[in-house]
N, C-alpha and C positions, 0 to 999 in steps of 0.2 A: 474484563480488562485486567491484565496482570498488574499486581500492586507495584507502586512506584518504588524505585530504589535510588537513593542519593549517594553520590560518591564525592569525597573530598580530595581524591588523588588527581594528579594532572592528566591522566589518560584512562579512558574507559572504552571498552569495545565489546560488542556482542555479535556473534555470528552463528548461524545454524540453519537447519533445514528440516522440513517435515514432509513425509510422504505417507500415502495410504492406498493400499491395493484393494482391501475389502473391509477395513475397519477404521475406527476414528483415532485421531491424535489430537492432543490439546496443546496449550500455549508453549511457545519456545522458551520463555523466561518468566519466572515468577519471583517476586521479591517480598520482603516483609511488609506488613501493614504499617500505616503511619499517616500523619497529616498530609504528607506530599501526595499520597494516593487519592486524596479527596479533591485535589485540584481538578477543575473541569477541563476537558480537552478542547482545543480550538475547533471551531466550526469548519468542516471541509471546504476547501477552496475559498478561504476567507483570511483576512488579516485584521488584527486589532492592535492598537497602540499599547505598549507596556512602559510605564514610567520607571520601572526598576531596571537594573543593569543586566538582566538576563534576556536571552532570546530562546524561544521554544518553537519547534517545528513538529508537524505531524504529517505522515504519508502512509497510504495504505490502499486497500481495495478488497474486492471479492469477485468470485466467479462461481457460477453454478450451471451444471449441465444435467439434463434429464433425458433419458433414452435407454435403449438396449445396450449400446456401447457409448461410454462417456469418458471425457477427460476434463480436468480442471487444474490449472496451474497458476501460481503466483510467484513473483520475484520482486523483492523490495531491497533497495540499496540506498543508504543515506550517510552523509558525512557532515559533521558540524564541528567548527573550530573557532576558538577565540584567539585572534592575532593581536590583541591589545587595542590598536586603533579601530579595528573592525571585527565584527563577528560574522562568519560566513557559514551558510548551510546549503547543501545541494543534494539532489538525489533523484531517483526514479522508481516507479512502481508499474509493473506490467502484469495484467491478469488476463487469462485466456480460458474460454469454455468452448467445448465442442461435443456434439452428440450426433448419433446416427441410429436408425432402426431399419428393420426390414418388414415387408408386408404392409406398408402404408401407415404404420403407427406414427403419431406425432412426436416431434422432438422439441426441446427447449434449451437455449443457451444464452446466458447473459453475463456480462462482465462490467465492472466498474472500478475506477481508480480516482484518487484525489490527493490533494496536498493542502496544507494550511500553515500559517505562522503567526506568532504573536511576539511583540517586542522588536520587530524589524522595521527599518526605514524603507526598504525596497523589497518587494515580493513579486516574483515572476513565476507563472505556471502555465503549462501548455498540456492539454489532454487530447489525444487522438483515439477515436472509437471506430473500429472496423467490424462489420458484421456481414453475414451471408446466410442463406438458407435455400433449400431446393430439393428436387427429387431426381434420382438417376439410377437406372438399372434396379428398379424395385427397392431402392433405398431412399429414405427420407433423412436429410441432414440439416444441421444448423450450427453456427459458430459465431463467437464474438470475442474481440480483443480490445482491451482498454489500456492505454499507456499514458502515464503522467510524469512529466519532469518538472522540477522546480529549482529556483534559486532565491535565497533569502539573505539580505545583508543588513546589518545594524551598524551604523557609524557612531563611534563613541563621542559623547558630548555634543551631538548634533540633533536638533529638532527641526524637521522640515516645516516651513511656515504653513503649508497647506496639508499637512499630515502625510502619512506613508504613501509611497508610490506603489500602485498595484497594477499588474497586467495579468489578466486571466483569459485564456483563449481555449476554446474547445472546437475540435473538428470531428464531424461525423460523416462517414462514407461507407458505401457498400463495396465489398471486395469479392472477387471470385474465390471459391473454396481453396484453401491451402491444404494442410494435412488433416484429413479426417481421422478421428480416433480409431485405433486398432481395436480388435475384439477385446472386451473387458471393460473395467471401470477403474480409473486412476485419478488420484488427487495428490498433487505435489506442491510444496511450498519451499522457498528459499529466502532467508532474511539475512542481511549483512548491514550492521549499523555501527557507527563509530562516532564518539564525541571526545574532543580534546580541549581542555581548559583547566583553570584552577579548580572550578567546581563543575561537575558534569552529572548528567542524568540520562539514562536510557530506559524506556519502558516498552514492552511489546505485548501484544495480544494476538494469538494466531491459532488457527484450527484447520484441520484437513479431514474430510470424511468421504468415503465411497461406499456404495451399496451395490451388491451384485445385480446386474441386468437392469439398473434403474437410475443411479444417481452418482454424481461427483460434485463436491463443493469445497471451496477453500476461502479463507479470509485472513487478513493480517493488517495490523496497525502498528506503526513504530513511532514513538515520540522521543525526541532528543531535546536536551536543554543544556546550555552553557551559560556561565556567569562568572 
């Protein structure tokens, strides 16, 4: 996990991307060590009450493909704002893995995405997972995509009598093959995160790795906080 970085300015933004054709790449952002880095991250797809005036969100995922030709990609976008009366955070994470081989060799593809929040009165999240596998023209193929969207709202000076409102929905379905990976092994990541408030925090941990004729894998987590 990249070390936490605290900002006291009114606006903070981090944006970047990672890609790997046949080698590894490490995190998008690294900050200095400090007490803030020791704070535990929220549990994926969970919500906890925070008695302080801050709201923290986390969104991320991972994708891994194993086979002769593979691709793994991830895209994470998140926005968090403090508007005075309310704090609002929203975003999405989509991760996709695909693999194919010739000659009947097996393939593997798995993707996962998630979101969580603490210090919010309302937290809504929806995840859709689509997967496929099969054989065609002496090729074995498999693929999976996971996409999560979320919305978190904290209302200033309001404590809901029954605690935070949470809605967490997951849909899993099989889909016909879409775009199978081209020859080669590819791993791509794109992260865009922004937080705007009197006090802001953004932390990221991301990696992309591909190995010739065998593997593609990516992962990313983005944490934002406003107070």
